[in-house]
N, C-alpha and C positions, 0 to 999 in steps of 0.2 A: 213752814219748812225751816229746818235748822240750818246755820250757816255751812258753806263749803270752804274749804282749806285748800292751799297748794304751796309747796316749798320746794325751792331749788337753790342749792349751793348758798344756803344762809338767807335767800331773800324768801320772805314769807307773804303771801296773799290770802285774804279771807273776804268773804261776801256772799252773794246769791244772785243767780242768774236764771230766770225761767223765760223762755220766749214769750214777748207779747204781754207779761204780766208784770216782771221786775227785774232790774239788773243793777248791780252796784258791786264794785270791787275795790278793797282797801289794801293799801300797802303800808303797814304801820311805820315801818323803818324810815320810809320816805315822808310820812306825814302827808300821804296823797290819797286821793280817791278818785277812781274812775266812774262816772255816772252815779245817778242818785235816785233810782226808781224805787228805792226802799230805804228806810232811815233807822236802822238800829241805834239806840241812843249814844252808844259809844263813838259813832261817827261824828258827833258834834265836836270832838277834840281835834278832828283832822282839818288842818289849816287850809289846804289846798283841793280844789275839785276841778277836775277837767271833765267837761260835759261834751259828748260827742254830737248830740242833737236833742230836738225837743220833743220827741214822742214821750208821753207821759210815763211809759214803763222804763224810762231812762232818766226822766227829769222831774217827777212829781215832788222830790223831797226838797228841791232847791229852797222855796220861801220858808219851809219849816225849818230847814238847815241853818238859813240865814237869821231867822228870827230867835232862834235858841241861842245861837252865839251872842247875838245882840243883848237879849234878855240875861244871859248869864256873865255879861260884860267881858267876853272873851275877845280877843284880838280879831279884827275884821278879816273874814275869810278872803282868799283869793278864788274867784270863780272865773274860769277861762272856758269860753264857748265860741262857736263858729261865729265869725263877724257878721255873717248874713242873718243871724237871728239876735244880735246884740241889741238893737233898739226895741225889738219886741220884748225881749226880757226885761229891759229897764222899766218899760211900761207896765209889765205884770207885777214887777216888785214894788213899783209905786203904788199901784192899786192894792195890794197886800198890805202896805204901810196905812193907808187910809183905813181898811178893815180892822187892823189891830191897833190904830191910834198911837203909834209911836214909830220913830224913825229907825231903820234898819241901818247898821253898820256893816259895809262890806265894800270889796274892790271887784268889779266886773271888767273884765278884761277881752276885748274881741281879739279872736285869733284868726290870722291869715295862714294860709298854706305855706309850708316850707319856711317859716320864719322861726328862728331859734329864741327860745324864752328861758330865762334862768330861774331855777327853783330854789337853788342853794349854791354854796360855794363849790360843790362838786357834781351837782346835778342840773340838767336843762331838759327841754323838751322843744320837739316841732310837730307840726300837724301835717299829716298827709291826706289828700282828698280820698273819700270814700265814696261809693257808690250806692245810695239809698233813694227812698221816696221823697226825702225832705233834705234840706241843706244839713250836711253831716261831715264829721271829720274823725279820723282815727289819730291817736297820739303815740310817739316814740320817745321813751325817756332814755337819757344819754348819761353816761357816767364819765366825768373827766379823770384822766389818768396821765401820769407822768412816764415816759419810757425812754430807754437810751436810744439815741438815733442809731440806725443801723451799721454806720461806719464805725461806731464806738462799741458796739456790743462785745467784741472779744479782747478788749483792752483791760489790763490789770487795774486793780483799785487805785494804786498809787498812781498811776498814769492819768486816770480819770480826774483825781484830785488836782494834778498839776495842770491839767487843760482848764478846769474850772477857775484855779486861782489867775490863769492868764485871761480870764474874761471868754474863754470859749463855751458856747452853749452845748452841752453834750447830750441834753434830753429835750424832748418836746412833748406838748401836751396834746392828747388824743382824746376824741370823744367817741366812746364806744356805746352801740345801741344795746340797751341792756333789756328792755321791755317794751314791747309794742301792744296797743289796746285797739281794737278794730271798731267797737261800736258795731251797728248794724250795717252790713255791706254786702255787695256782691265781691265774687273772688278776684275782681281787678285790683282791688286794695293792696293784696298781696302781690300780684304779677306785676304791677306798675311801679313798685317801690323797693328799691335794693334793702334799705335799712330796715325795712319791715321783715323782709326774707331773712336778714342776717341778724335780726335781734336774738340775743340768747333765749328770751321767752316771748313767744307769740301768744297773746290771749285772743282768740280768733272766734267770732261767732260761727255757729254750725246749726242752723234752725233745723233743717230737715236730712232725715237719715236714710229714707227707703222710698219705694215707688209709690207709696200712698201720696206723697206730694214730690213730684219729678223735679229735675234741675229746671225745666223751663219755667215751671210755676214758681219755684224759689226766686229764679231771676226776676220774675214779674213784679215780685213783692220786695225786691232788694234785699234779698238774703242768700246766703251760701248752703249749698248742698253737699252732703259727705262726698257724693261722687266726684264733685269737683276738686275737693282736696285730694282724693285719690289719684284723678286723673292728671293733677299738676304735683304730684308727690316730689319730684325730683327738683322742684323750684325752692322747697323749703329747706333753709341752711340751718334754722334754729335748733337750739339744743333740747328745747321743750316747746311743745305745743299745747296750750290749754284750750280745749273747746268749750264754748260757753253758748246760752241762748236757745237750748234745745226746746223744740215746740212742745207744747203740753199734751200733744197727740201721743207721746211716747211716755211710757211708764219709766221713772228713773231707775228701777231695778233692771230694766232690760237694755239701757242705753250703752253701758260699758260693752256689753257682748255684742250688740249691734254695730258698734264703731270697730270693735277689734276684728270682727269676722271680715271686713272690708279693708283693713289697712294692709298696704304692701309691706314687705319686709324693711324697706327703707324707713319707714314711719313707725314701726313696731318699737315700743320702748321709749318712744319720744312724746307719745300723745297721752295727754291726761284729760279725762272729763271731770268738768267742775261740778261735782254733785256732793251732797253731804256724805260724811263717811260710811253710813249705813247703807249707801246704794253702790258702793266702790267694790 
């Protein structure tokens, strides 16, 4: 299947997501990748990988990604993953080093919930707990911006300059939640975390769409049903909601219409199905 793409206000994402088969999403501008259940060769150039959990449709590409960067003498990548699977992954990568006969170069970072990590001078992220069948995390990316403090917003430029010259801090740094990526989870990931609901872009799994697999069954497997998103529509403050991880039981050509038919007015125009262009 060809890659899927999504853009919003200059931020571009690309990748592929098929429930139970493969999921990986790249944000080239941020040099960042979420999950790696598939490995197009150009992902080798991406320096930061945020892994939500260890299921192979989200993580199978990790050893190859690290191996290729090592062989190409690229800078060691940063691989962030839930702290509860950190030791297991160290062992897995050590075994692959034995199989390949050379030492990998990488930085493996255990991630704990709600701790801020810096990605660059203006980007950071933190992880929020997700609800799946194995240890898992969702990630929220923040952009650091400087804004005038409320009490100085109405002042003239000359007055602001005078205050600065006198040592007054007229601005403050804020961290704005730009994008959240759920990985596999139940709907509680959204309901329990304000920054997830307020992210400008929410990339959210939506594995099941109709009665062929109902909400109860979806929850048993640690996934979200479209009916749950509809039932909690008022909770979503996001500018855009990108739905991923659709079950293979649905033909991609039919998914957009199935989703659109159920959406309430409050979500129409904000929801995007992450599918190749020919299916949209």
